[in-house]
C-alpha positions as CSV (number, residue, x, y, z in Angstrom):
1,X,4.1,-66.1,-2.4
2,X,5.2,-64.3,0.7
3,X,7.2,-60.8,0.4
4,X,9.7,-60.0,3.1
5,X,8.8,-56.9,5.3
6,X,12.3,-55.1,3.8
7,X,11.0,-55.7,0.5
8,X,7.4,-54.2,0.9
9,X,9.2,-51.4,2.4
10,X,11.6,-50.9,-0.4
11,X,8.8,-51.3,-3.1
12,X,6.6,-48.4,-0.8
13,X,9.6,-45.8,-0.4
14,X,9.8,-46.5,-4.4
15,X,6.3,-45.9,-5.0
16,X,6.4,-42.5,-2.7
17,X,9.2,-41.1,-4.8
18,X,7.2,-41.8,-7.8
19,X,4.0,-40.3,-6.5
20,X,6.5,-37.4,-5.8
21,X,8.2,-37.4,-9.3
22,X,4.5,-37.0,-10.9
23,X,3.4,-34.3,-8.7
24,X,6.5,-32.6,-9.7
25,X,5.4,-33.0,-13.7
26,X,7.7,-35.9,-14.7
27,X,5.4,-38.3,-16.5
28,X,7.0,-40.0,-19.2
29,X,7.5,-44.0,-18.5
30,X,11.1,-43.8,-19.5
31,X,12.6,-40.6,-17.9
32,X,10.6,-41.9,-14.7
33,X,12.6,-45.2,-15.2
34,X,15.6,-43.3,-15.5
35,X,15.2,-41.0,-12.3
36,X,14.2,-43.8,-10.0
37,X,17.0,-46.6,-11.6
38,X,14.3,-49.2,-12.0
39,X,13.1,-51.0,-15.6
40,X,10.3,-50.3,-17.1
41,X,8.2,-53.0,-16.4
42,X,8.9,-52.0,-12.9
43,X,7.5,-48.7,-13.7
44,X,4.6,-49.7,-15.2
45,X,3.5,-52.0,-12.3
46,X,4.0,-49.0,-9.9
47,X,2.1,-46.8,-11.9
48,X,-0.8,-49.4,-12.1
49,X,-0.5,-49.9,-8.2
50,X,-0.6,-46.6,-7.7
51,X,-4.2,-46.1,-8.8
52,X,-5.5,-48.0,-6.4
53,X,-3.6,-46.6,-3.6
54,X,-5.4,-44.4,-1.2
55,X,-3.5,-41.5,0.8
56,X,-2.5,-43.8,3.8
57,X,-0.6,-46.3,1.7
58,X,2.3,-43.6,0.9
59,X,3.0,-43.1,4.9
60,X,4.8,-44.7,7.1
61,X,3.4,-45.8,10.2
62,X,5.5,-43.6,13.3
63,X,6.6,-45.9,16.4
64,X,4.8,-44.8,19.5
65,X,7.0,-42.9,22.1
66,X,7.5,-43.6,25.3
67,X,5.0,-41.5,26.6
68,X,2.6,-43.0,24.5
69,X,3.3,-46.3,25.8
70,X,3.2,-45.6,29.6
71,X,-0.3,-43.8,29.0
72,X,-1.9,-47.0,27.2
73,X,-0.3,-49.0,30.0
74,X,-2.3,-46.4,32.4
75,X,-4.9,-46.9,30.5
76,X,-5.4,-50.9,30.3
77,X,-4.2,-50.8,34.4
78,X,-7.5,-48.7,34.8
79,X,-9.6,-51.2,32.5
80,X,-8.3,-53.9,35.0
81,X,-9.9,-52.1,37.8
82,X,-13.3,-51.5,36.1
83,X,-15.7,-55.0,36.4
84,X,-16.9,-53.8,32.8
85,X,-13.8,-55.5,31.7
86,X,-14.5,-59.1,32.8
87,X,-16.4,-61.6,31.7
88,X,-19.4,-63.8,34.2
89,X,-17.1,-66.4,35.1
90,X,-14.7,-63.5,36.5
91,X,-12.3,-63.6,33.6
92,X,-10.4,-60.6,32.0
93,X,-12.5,-59.7,28.7
94,X,-9.2,-58.9,26.5
95,X,-10.9,-58.7,23.3
96,X,-12.9,-56.0,24.7
97,X,-9.9,-54.2,25.8
98,X,-7.9,-54.9,22.5
99,X,-11.0,-52.9,20.5
100,X,-11.3,-50.7,22.8
101,X,-7.8,-49.1,22.7
102,X,-6.9,-50.4,19.4
103,X,-3.7,-52.0,20.5
104,X,-2.3,-55.6,20.4
105,X,-2.8,-58.8,22.4
106,X,0.6,-59.0,23.4
107,X,0.6,-55.4,24.7
108,X,-2.3,-56.3,26.8
109,X,-0.7,-59.3,28.1
110,X,2.7,-57.7,29.0
111,X,0.5,-55.3,31.1
112,X,-1.2,-57.9,33.0
113,X,2.0,-59.9,33.6
114,X,3.4,-56.7,34.7
115,X,6.3,-56.2,32.2
């Protein structure tokens, strides 16, 4: 079953709050449930999930600033001028650009199309 973006975000926010409560010393599941205004089974599920979550799972990704977007665009344009990023047939090796810049295919294609 696929979970919607908003539901995943709500779950993640609740688990971050749960972690903060645990760090403050509140460990009783009943107190945690009361504090977060959820049911006991939800708290138990979240406590189990916390055991497998990494520190990175507790951070929301930030949106890129316009400066970062422009820097990425400039980097893509420089790569397009370099023969190293073309195949033997003369086609652009988009996957190589994507992997080196850690960006999406849509971003690269939008730069190629001049958007």
